[in-house]
Structures are given as structure tokens and as C-alpha cells.
C-alpha positions in Angstrom: 124.4 57.7 198.5 121.0 58.1 200.2 120.2 56.7 203.6 117.0 54.7 203.7 115.1 54.9 207.0 113.1 51.8 208.0 110.7 51.6 210.9 111.9 49.7 213.9 110.2 48.1 216.9 106.4 47.8 216.8 106.1 50.2 213.9 107.9 47.8 211.6 104.7 45.7 211.6 102.5 48.5 210.5 102.7 48.0 206.7 101.8 44.3 207.0 99.0 45.1 209.5 97.4 47.6 207.1 97.8 45.2 204.1 96.4 42.1 205.9 93.5 43.7 207.8 92.6 46.5 205.3 92.5 49.3 207.9 95.0 52.0 208.6 97.0 51.8 211.8 95.1 54.9 213.0 91.9 52.8 213.0 93.4 50.2 215.4 95.0 52.8 217.6 91.7 54.6 217.9 90.0 51.3 219.0 92.7 50.8 221.6 92.2 54.4 222.9 88.6 53.5 223.5 89.6 50.9 226.1 91.4 52.8 228.9 92.6 50.9 231.9 93.3 47.6 230.2 96.7 46.1 230.5 98.9 45.1 227.6 98.0 41.4 227.4 94.3 42.2 228.0 94.4 44.5 224.9 96.3 41.9 222.9 93.7 39.3 223.7 90.8 41.7 222.9 92.2 42.5 219.5 92.7 38.8 218.8 89.3 37.7 220.0 87.1 40.6 218.7 89.0 41.6 215.6 90.8 38.5 214.5 94.3 39.9 214.6 97.3 37.6 214.9 99.3 37.7 218.1 102.3 39.5 216.7 100.2 42.2 215.0 98.1 42.8 218.0 101.1 42.9 220.3 102.8 45.4 218.0 99.8 47.7 218.0 99.4 47.5 221.8 103.0 48.1 222.4 103.0 51.2 220.2 99.8 52.5 221.7 100.9 52.1 225.3 104.4 53.3 224.5 103.0 56.5 222.9 100.9 57.1 226.0 103.7 56.2 228.4 101.6 53.4 229.7 102.6 50.1 231.2 104.0 47.6 228.9 103.9 44.7 231.4 101.2 42.1 231.6 
């Protein structure tokens, strides 16, 4: 019997983000890295307004980005 590992948390959204928007997750994370100093919900709003991402997808990317940086996850 083999154990199957599935992504959890924000990363669980990554396959659907790549499929829906046609860009690898690294593309979105690099865009977020270019916007230092913005808070979680500011970044979510920016991804939605400027790039047409849905709220859940934008939120997952921002949570992963800020979590990897040890940044604030609050609004």
C-alpha cells in the first residue's frame, strides 16, 4: 500500500489556479513579491482587481506568499 500525499492549506488551490489562469504559481508569487509592504487583504484585492483572480484563489496565493516570508496574515 502506498501513501498518497496531497497538498493542504493554501497549496491545495495551486493546481486549479494554474489550470484556470494559465500561469504557474511561481508567476503569481513573483508578482506578489514585487509589492512589499502591502497587507494580506490589500494583496488579495490587488490580485482580484488587476489580474481577475477569484477571491479564494487570490487569498490562497497571498496566504502562501506571506506565510513563506513569515509575514502578517492579518488584514
